N, C-alpha and C positions, 0 to 999 in steps of 0.2 A: 504494500500500500504506500502510495507516494506521500510526501510531506504535506501537511495541511496548509492550505492557502486560500485566499479569496481573489487573487489576481486573475483577470480573464486570460483564456488561452484561445486565441483567434483561430487556431488550426482545428480545434475540436468542435466541428459543426457537422450535423448530418448532411450528407451530400444531396439528399432530396428535399432540403429545407423549403425551397420555393414551391414545389409540388405539394408539400405538406401544408403550406400556407393557403394554397388554392382550395385544398380539401377542408381546411378549417373554416374558410369563408363560406363555403357551401353548407357546412354543418350549422354555422351560426344563422345563415339565412333560413335554413330549414325550420328552425325553431324561433324565428323572428328575434334573434339576439344580435343580429349583425349591425349594431349602431356604430357610429364613427369612432367612438372611444375604444370599443373592443377591437375593431379592425386596426386602428392605429397603433394599438399596443403590440401587435405582431407576436402573439403568444407562441406561434409556431417556431419563431426564432429561439425563444426561451427553451421550448421542449427539445429543439434540435441541438441545443448546447448541453442540456442535461443528459440526453441520450444520443450522443453523436454516433454511436455504434449500434443502436437498437434497430429492431425490425421496424420498417416504416409504419406498419399498422399500429405499433405500440407508441411510436412518437406522435402519430396523429391523435391517439387516445389521450396521451399526456397533454398535448396542446389544447384539446377540447376541455379537459379538466381545468387547466390553467385559466382559460377564458371563462369557463362557467363559474369558478371560484371568484373571479374578479367582477362578475356581473351583478353581484349583490353583496351587502354587508355580510361579514363572516357568521354572525349570529343567525341570520336568515338562511344562509347556506347550510349550516349545520342542522337547523330545524327541518329544512327540506330533505336533507340526506336521511335523517331519522325517519321521516314520513315515507320516503320511497323504499328504504330498506324494510320497514315494517309493513309496507303496503297499505297505508291508511288514507291515501288521498285518491278520491274518485277521479278518473281520467278526464271526465267532462267538466270538472271544476278546477283543474290544474292550471297554474300560471305557466307561461312559456319556459321559465327557468326549471320548473318541476318536470315539464314534459321533456326538456332536454336532459335532465338528470335521469329520468326514467329510461332514456336511450343509453346514457352513459353507464349506469350501474350494472346492467346485465353483462355488458361487454367487459367490464372491469372485474366482476366477480366470477366470471366463467373459469372453471378449473381451480378456483380457490376453495379452501376447506371451510367447513362450518365454523371452525375456530377463528379463522381469519375474518369471516363475515361478522362474527360476534365482536371481535376486536374493533372492526370498523364502526359498528353500531355504538360501542362504548365510547370510542373517540369522538363520534358525532354528538353523542349525548353530553360529553363533558366539555366540548367546544375548545379543546386544547390545541387544535391544529395538527395533532399527530396523525390525523387521517391522511395527510399529504404523504407521509412515509408509508402508510398502507397502500396507497396508490402506486408508489414507487415499487413496492413488492410485486404488485400486479403487472406493471408494465415490464418488469424484469422476469416475470413468471417464476418467482421464487418466494416461498413463505419463510419468514424468520422463525425458527423453532422457539417455542415458548420460553425455554430456559435462557436463550440468548436475548430474546425480547425483554425479559425481566432483569437482565444483567445490568450492573452499574455502568459498564462500558457502553452498552447500547443506548441506555437512557441519556448518558452524557453526550454521546454523538448526536442524538436527535435534538436534545435541548440546546446544545451549543450551535448546531447548524441553524436552528430556528433563530437564535440571537444574531448570528452572523448575517443571516438573510435579511432580517429587519434592519440591521445596521448598514447594509448596502445602500439603503435609501437615505442615509444620513452621513454625517462626517464625524464618526466617533473618535475619541482620543486614541492615538496610536498605541499607548500602553495598554488600554483596555482591549483593543483589537488583538494585540499580540498575546495578551493573557488568554483570550478565548481560543486563539489559534494553538497555543501551547496545550490548552485543555483538550482540544480536539485531537491533536497529534498523539497525546498520551492515551486518550481513549481508543484511538485507532490501534495503537500498539497493544493495549490490553485486550482488545477484541481479537486481534490476531493470535495472541497467546491462548485465549480461550478457545478459538476455533481449531487450534492445533491438536486439541484433545478430542475433537469431533471426528466423525466418519469423513473420509475424503470426499464423498459425494455431497456433503454439506458445506465443506470449507469454501470451495470456489464460488458457488452461487451466492452464498451469504456475503462473502467478501465483495462480490460484484454489486450487490444491493448497497452495502455500506459505502463503497466508493462512489456510487451514484448519488447517494444522499449527501456525502461530503463534497461533491462537486456542485451542489445547488447554489451555495453563495457565490462562487466564482462565475457560474453560468448566469446567475441573475445580475451580477455586476456588469458583465460583458453585454448582456441584453439591454440593460438600462442605458448603458453608454451608446449602444447602437441605435436605440429608438429616440434618444434625446435630440431635440432640435439643434 
């Protein structure tokens, strides 16, 4: 696992980024979400940076999630997610954001276990933002074993990445930024040590999910720089 950082890497962009953008615009239009703000945000570029080596269908799915999460306040998004997972919203009464989510959720949950679905529901209920990392598991088609998901190293990675991602929109003191980067690097090393005791079939896929999550702050920073006027 590489050293923790938030600096952009201009070379790591999915080669089909523009085609993914066309597909995202079509999806937004399908659910009447294609306003100027969401189109201008170019969430396909963010997804293409987070998953530069991912299957195109998974990058498209991640781009749709990014756009959907930005379409409304986080509290409303989490409430909608709970209602769709639990199946409590009649289709004929659903808002466009809910109809879009009803399209997203089955494609995200396909092939994932009941345990993963329950974890998503819990994260949607608590509104912690951890559901983003559940989505990363889905687009990487890998579930994090419960023992790893509950480990201190994994929780530190997710929490620190969340802080770093928020800070990419601000200008945090360099010492604070470096402190978080040091925390992230230490948690990555601890996770690697933990994974070495796991079955080889678990090691590589889980490490890939962790590396994808750790790449989010840098990808977001590069994306913000790209879309800024």
